[in-house]
N, C-alpha and C positions, 0 to 999 in steps of 0.2 A: 379456236378450241377453248371451251370454257373449263374451269377448274374441275367441275364434276365429270365432264366428258374425258378429261385427262386422267383423273383418278380411276374412272371406270376402265379406260383402256389399259392403264398399268396393272390394275388388279386382275382384269380378265385375261389379258393377252400376254403379260409378262410374269407376274408373280405366281399365278396358278400353274402355268406350264413349268416354271422354274422349280416350284415345289414338287411337282410330279416327277420331274427329271432327277432332282436330288434324291427323292425317295426311291426311285427305281435304281438309281446308281448305288445307293446305300445297301439296299436289299440284295442286288445282284452281285456286287463286288466286295463289299466290306463284311457282310454277315456270312460267316463260313462255319464249317464243321458241324458239331452236334446241335448247335442252337438253330442253325438253318434247317437241318433235317427234322428237328422236333416240330417245326411249324407246320409241315405238311406230311407227317409220318404215315398218315392213313391212306394216302394216295399211292397208286401203283408206281413202281420205280421208273417206268418209261414216262409217265406223266410228270413226275418230279423232275426228271432230267429236262423234259421239254419246258417246263415252267422256268427253270433256272436259265436256260438258254434264251428264252424270250425276255426275261428280266435283265439279263446282261447285255444283250445286243439289240433286239428288235424294239423293245419299249423306249429305251433312251433315244434311238434314232427316230422313231415315230413321233415322240413328243417334241424333239427338237425341230422336226420338219413342220409340225403343226404351229409351233411358236414362231418359227421364221415366216411361214406363210401368213400368219395373222399380222405380223409386223410389216411385211411387204405389201400386203393388201391394204393396210391402213395408210401407208405412205403415199 
């Protein structure tokens, strides 16, 4: 594997999913209270509730699965 192929693999299959995973974890678990509600206050209450459930549980799991699949497929 050349240096460029290695850097491409790390950037595409490790760093990008890790950034997305950390972002969804930050928004889903750390940002709470009025600040969180202020971001999507124009949406209906049911949609807001669905969005937070997706950000807390589904998005991190899906991103982790994609990252693991990319790493396993490459090996």
